[in-house]
N, C-alpha and C positions, 0 to 999 in steps of 0.2 A: 835094497835091503841092508847091505853092509853100511852104506852111508848114514841111514837113519839110526842104526844101532850105535855108530860112532858118535853122532850128534847127541843121542839120548844119554850115552855114557858121560860125555863131556858136561852136559847140562846137569846131570845128577851129581857131579862133583862140586857144583856151585852151591853154597849154603842157601837155604830157602829165603832168608831175608834179603840177601844180595840178589837172588834171582828175581824177587818181586820188584826190587828197585830198578834193576836193569829192564825188566819187562815193562814197567810203567814209563820209563824214559823212552824206550823204543816205541811204545804205543803213542805217546804224545808227539814225539818227533815224526813218526810216520804219518800221523793224522795231519800235522801242519804241512809237511812236504807233499802229501797226496792232494790236499786242498789247493795248495799253491800251484802244483802241476796242472790240476784240473782248471784252475783259473787261467793259466797260461794257454792251455789248449782252447779255452772258450773265448779268450780275448783276441783282438787283432793286433797284438804286439809284434814287434820285430823279432822276437826270440824264436818264433817258428814252432812247428809241431814237434820236432824231435826233442827239444829241451823239455817240453811239457810231458811227452811220453816217458822220458827218462825219469822225471820227477814223480810221475804217477806210479811208475814201476818201483822206484826206490821207496816211495811212501807206502805203497801196498805191501812190499816185502817187509818193511820195518813193522808195519801193523801186524802182519802175520807172525813174525818172529817175537814181537812183544806179547802177543796173545799166547804163543807157545810157552814162553818163559813164565807167564802168569798162571797158566793152567796146567803146568807140568805136575803130574802125579796128583791132580785135583780130583776128588771124588765128590761130585755135587750132591749125591743122595745120602751119603753116610758120613760126611765130614764133621758134622756137629754131634753125631751120636757115638757114644763110647761103646765099643763091642764088649759083650759079656765075657768073652774069652780073655780080655785084658785085665779083668778084675779077679784078683786072687784073694783068698782069705788072709794071707800074710800082708798084702798091701792095705787091706781094710783095717786090720789090727794096727799096723804101723801108723796109719793116718788118724786113728781115733784119738780124741783128746778127752781128758777128764779135768774137772775143776777141784782143786784142793785149796785149803785155807792155810795161810802162813801161821805157824803156831805162835809167833811173836806179835804180829800186828793184825792178824786176821784178814790180810789182803787176799783176794781171790787170785789164784794162779792157774793157768791152763798148761797142763803138761801132757805129753803122750801117755797113753794108757799103760804101755809096757816099759816105760823109761826106768833105767837103773843108773844111778850116779848121783851127783850133787847138783842142785840148782840153787840160784841165789834169788832172794826176794828183791824185786826192784824198789819196793817201798822202804824197807828197813835195812836191806843189805846183808841179812843173815844167810848162811848156807844151810840147806836142808838136804839130808840124805834120803834118797828114794831107792826102793828095790821093787822093780816092776810096778811103778806108780804108787807104791805105798810108803808113807813116811815111816822111817825106821827109828829115828831118835825121838822119843817122847819128851815133852818139856821144851824148854827154850834152847835152841842151839846157840853156840857162841857166835858173837858178831866178828866177822873178818872184813877188813877194809881193803 
């Protein structure tokens, strides 16, 4: 019990991307060594059975460890579905966008619904003041380079 908890803690410290790379390398290496060991056991070469057994054991262990790294904290049934508890009204409002038109060149601009501050138009370069997604200065704002 204690050994598995220590291994799980160590593996959890490794970032997911690195864990997947290590798992893939271990899986490929293990497959090659396992097949090579099986070939040694099956052939009549002078290496004998002990070398083949060692290779099969090392290859099988590497395959198992690679699969463990790849499937660590993997939930095959719900990994692609977002849980409803994770969606808050604040996150929905924060991610909603609206389309406004630049008062100078009429370029369509996508801005967050509740954004306050200044934005610049990429087409004409003017700055537009917004307060919670609403243009504040009517008319043409001054051009700033």
